[in-house]
Structure formats: structure tokens, C-alpha cells
C-alpha positions as CSV (number, residue, x, y, z in Angstrom):
1,X,-52.9,41.3,-81.0
2,X,-49.4,42.3,-81.5
3,X,-49.0,43.5,-77.9
4,X,-50.6,40.3,-76.6
5,X,-48.2,38.1,-78.6
6,X,-45.3,40.1,-77.4
7,X,-46.3,39.6,-73.8
8,X,-46.7,35.9,-74.1
9,X,-43.3,35.6,-75.8
10,X,-41.6,37.6,-73.0
11,X,-43.1,35.4,-70.3
12,X,-41.9,32.2,-72.1
13,X,-38.4,33.6,-72.3
14,X,-38.3,34.4,-68.6
15,X,-39.5,30.9,-67.7
16,X,-36.9,29.3,-69.8
17,X,-34.1,31.4,-68.3
18,X,-35.3,30.5,-64.8
19,X,-35.2,26.8,-65.5
20,X,-31.7,27.0,-66.9
21,X,-30.5,28.9,-63.9
22,X,-32.0,26.3,-61.6
23,X,-30.2,23.5,-63.4
24,X,-26.9,25.3,-63.3
25,X,-27.3,25.9,-59.5
26,X,-28.1,22.2,-58.9
27,X,-25.0,21.1,-60.7
28,X,-22.8,23.5,-58.8
29,X,-24.3,22.3,-55.5
30,X,-23.8,18.6,-56.4
31,X,-20.1,19.3,-57.3
32,X,-19.5,21.1,-54.1
33,X,-21.5,19.0,-51.6
34,X,-18.4,17.9,-49.5
35,X,-16.6,21.2,-49.4
36,X,-18.8,22.9,-46.9
37,X,-17.0,25.5,-44.9
38,X,-16.4,24.5,-41.2
39,X,-18.4,26.3,-38.7
40,X,-16.9,27.3,-35.3
41,X,-18.7,27.5,-32.0
42,X,-18.7,31.2,-32.2
43,X,-21.0,31.2,-35.3
44,X,-24.7,31.7,-34.9
45,X,-26.5,28.3,-34.7
46,X,-29.2,29.7,-36.9
47,X,-26.8,30.0,-39.8
48,X,-25.3,26.5,-39.5
49,X,-25.9,23.5,-41.7
50,X,-27.5,20.2,-40.8
51,X,-25.7,16.9,-40.4
52,X,-27.3,13.5,-41.0
53,X,-25.1,10.4,-40.4
54,X,-26.3,7.4,-42.3
55,X,-25.0,3.9,-43.2
56,X,-22.9,2.4,-40.3
57,X,-24.0,4.9,-37.7
58,X,-27.8,4.7,-37.4
59,X,-27.5,4.5,-33.6
60,X,-25.6,7.7,-33.0
61,X,-26.9,8.9,-29.7
62,X,-26.5,11.9,-27.4
63,X,-25.7,11.9,-23.7
64,X,-29.4,11.8,-22.9
65,X,-29.8,8.5,-24.9
66,X,-32.0,9.9,-27.7
67,X,-31.2,8.8,-31.3
68,X,-29.8,11.6,-33.3
69,X,-30.9,10.5,-36.8
70,X,-31.7,13.8,-38.5
71,X,-30.9,15.6,-35.3
72,X,-28.0,18.1,-35.3
73,X,-24.8,18.0,-33.4
74,X,-22.5,20.8,-32.2
75,X,-19.2,21.8,-33.7
76,X,-17.5,19.9,-30.8
77,X,-19.0,16.7,-32.2
78,X,-18.3,17.7,-35.8
79,X,-14.6,18.2,-35.2
80,X,-14.3,14.6,-34.0
81,X,-16.1,13.1,-37.0
82,X,-14.1,11.8,-40.0
83,X,-14.5,13.6,-43.3
84,X,-16.0,11.5,-46.1
85,X,-16.2,12.4,-49.7
86,X,-18.7,9.6,-50.5
87,X,-22.1,11.2,-50.8
88,X,-23.7,8.0,-49.6
89,X,-22.0,8.5,-46.2
90,X,-22.7,12.2,-45.8
91,X,-25.7,13.7,-47.5
92,X,-25.5,17.1,-45.8
93,X,-23.4,18.9,-43.2
94,X,-24.7,20.6,-40.0
95,X,-23.4,22.1,-36.8
96,X,-26.6,23.3,-35.3
97,X,-27.5,21.6,-32.0
98,X,-30.8,20.5,-30.7
99,X,-29.2,19.2,-27.5
100,X,-27.4,21.7,-25.3
101,X,-23.7,22.1,-25.5
102,X,-21.5,21.4,-22.4
103,X,-22.0,24.1,-19.7
104,X,-18.3,24.4,-18.7
105,X,-15.4,25.4,-20.7
106,X,-13.3,22.5,-19.4
107,X,-15.7,19.9,-20.6
108,X,-14.8,17.9,-23.7
109,X,-16.6,15.4,-25.9
110,X,-15.6,11.8,-26.6
111,X,-17.1,10.4,-29.9
112,X,-17.2,6.6,-30.4
113,X,-18.3,4.5,-33.3
114,X,-22.0,4.6,-32.4
115,X,-22.2,7.0,-29.4
116,X,-21.5,10.6,-28.5
117,X,-20.8,11.0,-24.8
118,X,-19.5,14.1,-22.9
119,X,-16.6,13.6,-20.6
120,X,-16.7,16.4,-18.0
121,X,-13.8,17.8,-16.0
122,X,-15.4,16.3,-12.9
123,X,-14.8,12.8,-14.5
124,X,-11.2,13.6,-15.2
125,X,-10.7,15.0,-11.7
126,X,-12.2,11.9,-10.1
127,X,-9.9,9.6,-12.1
128,X,-6.9,11.8,-11.4
129,X,-7.7,11.8,-7.6
130,X,-8.0,8.0,-7.5
131,X,-4.7,7.5,-9.3
132,X,-3.0,10.1,-7.1
133,X,-4.3,8.4,-3.9
134,X,-3.1,5.0,-4.9
135,X,0.3,6.3,-5.8
136,X,0.5,8.3,-2.5
137,X,-0.5,5.3,-0.4
138,X,2.1,3.0,-2.0
139,X,4.8,5.7,-1.7
140,X,4.1,6.6,2.0
141,X,5.3,3.2,3.2
142,X,8.5,3.5,1.2
143,X,9.2,7.1,2.4
144,X,8.6,6.2,6.1
145,X,11.5,3.7,5.9
146,X,13.8,6.3,4.4
147,X,13.3,9.3,6.6
148,X,13.6,10.2,10.3
149,X,11.8,13.1,11.9
150,X,13.7,14.6,14.9
151,X,12.1,14.4,18.3
152,X,12.7,15.3,21.9
153,X,16.0,14.0,23.4
154,X,17.6,13.4,20.0
155,X,21.2,14.7,19.8
156,X,22.0,16.7,16.6
157,X,25.4,17.3,15.1
158,X,25.4,20.8,13.5
159,X,28.4,21.6,11.4
160,X,29.4,24.9,9.6
161,X,32.0,23.7,7.1
162,X,32.9,27.3,6.0
163,X,33.1,28.6,9.6
164,X,34.5,25.9,11.8
165,X,34.8,26.6,15.5
166,X,36.3,25.0,18.6
167,X,33.1,24.6,20.5
168,X,31.0,21.4,20.6
169,X,28.7,20.8,17.6
170,X,26.4,18.5,19.5
171,X,23.0,19.8,20.6
172,X,20.1,18.0,22.3
173,X,16.5,18.7,21.3
174,X,14.8,19.9,24.5
175,X,11.4,19.4,25.9
176,X,8.9,21.2,23.7
177,X,10.8,20.2,20.6
178,X,13.1,23.3,20.6
179,X,16.7,23.6,19.7
180,X,18.9,26.2,21.4
181,X,21.7,27.1,19.1
182,X,24.2,29.7,20.3
183,X,24.5,31.5,17.0
184,X,20.7,32.2,16.9
185,X,19.0,35.0,18.7
186,X,16.3,32.7,20.0
187,X,15.5,29.0,20.1
188,X,13.8,27.3,17.1
189,X,11.3,24.5,17.0
190,X,12.7,21.5,15.2
191,X,10.5,18.6,16.3
192,X,9.0,16.8,13.4
193,X,11.6,18.1,10.9
194,X,14.2,16.0,9.1
195,X,17.9,16.8,9.4
196,X,18.0,18.5,5.9
197,X,15.0,20.6,6.8
198,X,16.6,21.7,10.0
199,X,19.8,22.6,8.0
200,X,17.6,24.8,5.7
201,X,15.9,26.5,8.6
202,X,19.3,27.3,10.3
203,X,20.6,28.6,7.0
204,X,17.7,31.0,6.8
205,X,18.0,32.1,10.5
206,X,21.7,32.6,10.8
207,X,22.2,36.3,10.2
208,X,25.8,36.7,11.1
209,X,26.9,34.8,8.0
210,X,26.1,35.5,4.4
211,X,24.3,32.4,3.0
212,X,26.2,29.9,5.3
213,X,26.7,26.2,4.5
214,X,25.0,24.1,7.2
215,X,25.2,20.4,7.6
216,X,22.9,18.6,10.2
217,X,22.9,15.0,11.1
218,X,21.4,12.9,14.0
219,X,24.2,11.7,16.3
220,X,22.1,9.9,19.0
221,X,18.6,8.6,18.3
222,X,16.4,8.7,21.3
223,X,12.8,9.9,20.5
224,X,11.7,6.9,18.4
225,X,11.4,3.6,20.3
226,X,9.5,0.3,20.6
227,X,9.2,-2.2,23.5
228,X,9.7,-5.9,22.9
229,X,9.0,-8.7,25.4
230,X,8.4,-12.4,25.4
231,X,10.4,-15.2,23.7
232,X,13.5,-13.0,23.0
233,X,17.0,-13.2,24.5
234,X,17.3,-9.4,24.7
235,X,14.0,-7.8,25.6
236,X,13.4,-4.2,26.4
237,X,13.3,-0.8,24.6
238,X,14.7,-0.7,21.1
239,X,15.3,2.7,19.3
240,X,14.4,3.3,15.7
241,X,16.4,5.2,13.2
242,X,13.6,5.6,10.8
243,X,9.9,6.5,11.0
244,X,9.1,2.9,10.4
245,X,11.2,-0.3,10.1
246,X,10.2,-4.0,9.3
247,X,9.4,-6.2,12.2
248,X,12.1,-8.7,11.4
249,X,14.8,-5.9,12.0
250,X,13.5,-5.4,15.5
251,X,13.4,-9.2,16.1
252,X,16.9,-9.6,14.9
253,X,18.1,-7.0,17.4
254,X,16.1,-8.6,20.3
255,X,17.5,-12.1,19.4
256,X,14.3,-14.2,19.0
257,X,14.4,-17.6,20.7
258,X,14.0,-20.8,18.6
259,X,10.6,-21.6,20.2
260,X,9.1,-18.3,19.2
261,X,6.1,-18.7,16.9
262,X,4.2,-15.4,16.7
263,X,4.4,-11.7,17.5
264,X,1.6,-9.4,18.6
265,X,2.0,-5.7,17.7
266,X,0.0,-3.4,19.9
267,X,-0.5,0.2,18.6
268,X,-2.5,3.0,20.2
269,X,-5.8,3.5,18.6
270,X,-5.6,0.3,16.5
271,X,-6.5,-3.4,17.0
272,X,-3.6,-5.6,17.8
273,X,-1.7,-7.1,14.8
274,X,-0.8,-10.8,15.1
275,X,2.1,-11.9,12.9
276,X,3.1,-15.5,12.2
277,X,6.9,-15.4,12.3
278,X,7.2,-18.3,9.8
279,X,5.5,-16.1,7.2
280,X,8.2,-14.0,5.6
281,X,5.6,-11.6,4.1
282,X,4.0,-10.9,7.5
283,X,7.4,-10.6,9.2
284,X,7.9,-7.5,6.9
285,X,5.1,-5.7,8.7
286,X,6.2,-2.2,9.6
287,X,6.5,-1.1,13.2
288,X,6.5,2.5,14.3
289,X,7.5,4.5,17.4
290,X,5.4,3.6,20.4
291,X,4.5,0.1,19.3
292,X,4.6,-2.7,21.9
293,X,5.7,-6.1,20.6
294,X,5.1,-9.4,22.4
295,X,6.7,-12.5,21.0
296,X,4.9,-15.7,21.9
297,X,5.8,-19.4,21.6
298,X,3.8,-22.3,20.3
299,X,0.5,-23.0,22.1
300,X,1.1,-25.3,25.1
301,X,-0.3,-28.7,24.5
302,X,-1.6,-31.1,27.3
303,X,1.2,-31.8,29.8
304,X,2.2,-35.5,30.1
305,X,4.1,-37.0,33.1
306,X,5.9,-40.1,34.4
307,X,6.3,-41.0,38.1
308,X,9.5,-42.0,39.9
309,X,10.2,-43.1,43.5
310,X,12.5,-45.3,45.6
311,X,16.2,-44.6,46.1
312,X,16.2,-41.4,44.0
313,X,17.3,-37.9,44.8
314,X,14.2,-36.1,43.6
315,X,11.2,-38.4,43.5
316,X,7.7,-37.4,42.3
317,X,5.8,-36.5,39.2
318,X,8.0,-35.4,36.3
319,X,7.3,-34.0,32.8
320,X,7.4,-36.6,30.0
321,X,8.3,-36.1,26.3
322,X,8.4,-38.6,23.5
323,X,11.6,-40.6,23.3
324,X,12.5,-40.3,26.9
325,X,14.7,-43.2,28.1
326,X,15.0,-44.8,31.5
327,X,18.5,-43.4,32.3
328,X,17.4,-39.9,31.1
329,X,14.4,-40.1,33.5
330,X,16.7,-41.0,36.4
331,X,19.1,-38.2,35.6
332,X,16.2,-35.7,35.3
333,X,15.2,-36.8,38.8
334,X,18.6,-35.9,40.3
335,X,20.1,-39.4,40.0
336,X,20.1,-42.3,42.4
337,X,20.7,-41.9,46.1
338,X,23.7,-43.3,47.9
339,X,21.7,-46.3,49.3
340,X,20.4,-47.4,45.9
341,X,21.2,-50.6,44.2
342,X,21.3,-51.3,40.5
343,X,17.8,-52.5,40.0
344,X,14.9,-50.6,38.6
345,X,11.3,-51.7,38.2
346,X,9.1,-50.0,35.5
347,X,5.3,-50.5,35.8
348,X,3.0,-49.6,32.9
349,X,-0.8,-49.7,32.6
350,X,-1.9,-52.2,30.1
351,X,-5.2,-53.4,28.6
352,X,-8.1,-53.5,31.0
353,X,-6.3,-51.2,33.4
354,X,-3.9,-53.9,34.7
355,X,-0.3,-53.0,35.4
356,X,2.6,-54.9,33.7
357,X,6.0,-54.7,35.2
358,X,9.5,-55.1,33.9
359,X,12.8,-55.0,35.8
360,X,16.1,-53.6,34.5
361,X,19.7,-53.6,35.7
362,X,21.2,-50.1,35.5
363,X,24.8,-51.4,35.5
364,X,24.1,-53.5,32.4
365,X,22.3,-50.6,30.7
366,X,25.2,-48.2,31.5
367,X,27.8,-50.7,30.2
368,X,25.9,-51.2,27.0
369,X,25.1,-54.8,27.5
370,X,21.3,-54.2,27.3
371,X,19.5,-51.3,25.5
372,X,18.2,-48.3,27.4
373,X,14.5,-48.8,27.3
374,X,12.1,-46.1,26.0
375,X,9.5,-44.9,28.5
376,X,5.9,-44.1,27.8
377,X,3.7,-41.4,29.4
378,X,2.3,-42.5,32.8
379,X,5.1,-45.0,33.5
380,X,5.9,-45.7,37.2
381,X,9.6,-46.1,38.0
382,X,10.9,-47.5,41.2
383,X,14.6,-47.5,42.0
384,X,15.9,-50.0,44.7
């Protein structure tokens, strides 16, 4: 009996010690539930802790659209979450992932209020490419008006400031786009290069001097040109001093006539461009070498006439315009003949097709005693 009692007492003591140890462990875990050690991506997922987001983020989703809820997220996601000491916000911490992590090292994650979405390097590259293209397109138009690429027949002025000579400094770009410079062992190709680029090339190729200073400029521009025709006072070939210049600059050199209304730009490989010259924005359209420009006037309307005969130098059908007077019509017909008198008969078609006639005395009109009558289209004038 003594041994049995001792055994029972020992078991009871062990049970009480186990219960006390469990309570102490629970208290320690409660006091330290927000101080979990961060887990890096190099740790074994099997040893990681779980994360459950509650409260305001019940809809936290993965890229695949599945609700996370009790699901786990990677350390990438955990690093983007805010730390909360409120146990109601974060009941446990986890970095083990049920969904696969990004497959490339350049991928990164964007974490929103209710969603978790990976942003890959491809997305970033696409955005960067679109931005670069827009900037490039906007800058190309500006650059083309500021540079000039040398072509055949252009005359270059090549100066060596540190080594001046008595020979000519002017050299023409020959067929094939080559430049023959006497201080070089062989010709060099310069077509398509700018003057500063040609200077750099010469500096590299000149072996008789140690790092020589070279200055290159275009003296005569001949390779870039456009042709302009139509309603201009000075038609013909116009040279360009840039890769592209605004249309209005070419029109100013060609002296556009007042009746000009539009310009048609024909460019190889492209549909013709029609520009309204009254539109200042369209007049800024860029023209480039090889363009053909035709300036047109207003569309011709229906032609109207009057008719004159009798003692007149040039009888017949004559163009009519609004506001034409009788004396103007006579002068436009060469004036009266030597045998003419001072009387003029003007016949005009009235209602019903009947002609009405009035007579005028030219001497009284010319002396200002009677007004100079205004004609109408289709009038018939007879001088006698």
C-alpha cells in the first residue's frame, strides 16, 4: 500500500508541474506575439510562420485571383505589409507561400489595399519603351530643323587653327560622297555626316599632327533642295540649310502671290500633303530635300462676260467682274475708235427675256456731269 500511494502522489506531482509549465508558455507567447523574427527568402519555407490578414483586408488576393484568407504569402509580400501591434489586426505571422513566387529575379511585387499583384520586368520594359518612343518622335522633328547632313556637291571649309596654311581651305564633296583632303593618305566618306562629325573624323585620321584642332563648316549648300512652282513670283529650285525646314520659310523665299490659297507637297513614297496657306499651323508643315511644292490659287468659279461692239478698238466677249463700270469696260476693250462718237447704248435682258435699253453720253460721264453706270453680267454695249 505504501508503494502504491507513493506512485499516485508522484503522478499527481508530474501532472501539476506540466500544467504550470503550459500556462507559463502561453503567457510568454501572448506577450511576444508581434515580435516574430523576419524570415528572408533564403529560409526554408517549411520553417516559416503563417500570416492571416483580417479586418479591413478580407479580399486580399493573389495574381491568380484566389482569395488569400488563411493562405500564406511570400517574404516579398510580407516586406510590403505594415507592421501592426494590435492583435486584432494580426493574429499570426507567416511567410510560407502556397502560390509560386516570381520566376525572374527582376520581378517585383506591388501590394495595394486589397490586392497583391506582381509587376514584372516585362511590364516595366513595355512602359519604358512607350515613353522612350514618344520622346524620340517629338525630338526627331526638332533635331531635323537644327542639323545638316553633308551631301554630294556641298562645299566644306576645313580649317586647322593651330597649323594654318596658304592653300585653299574649301573642298567639294565628290560623287560617291567622298572627300579628298590633301593631308590624308586616302579619301574619306563624309556623306550623311554633320560638320562636327567630319571634324572629329579628320582629327582621328590626320597622322602628321599630334591631336590637331580641326574646324569644319559648310560654305556652299547644294545637296539639299526642293522645287516650288505655281502661284509664286520666284519659282524654281530652293536649297535647304537644314534637314527639314517649315513650309512658310520656303514660301517666303519663293515670294507667294496674293491669290495663292493652298500648297501641295509631293514626297516620294508618300501621299501628297495639301496645306491651306491661311492656316498658320499647317503652314508650319516640315519640308525635306526632294520635295516638290505646287502653290495653287482659289478654285476658279464660273466665268461671266459682257459683250461690246460698234466703234471700239477690240470688240467681242469680255470677262465681267462685280462693280465693273461702263468706262472701265470701254477701256478694257481698247478704247473707242477714231470714228466713234460720244454715245453708248447699253442693252440688258429683263423679265420675260425682253431687252431694255439705255443710252449714255460719254462726254458727260467723263466730265462728271452724270454718274458712270455700273454694268451687270451679260450686258450688251454698243458704241457709236
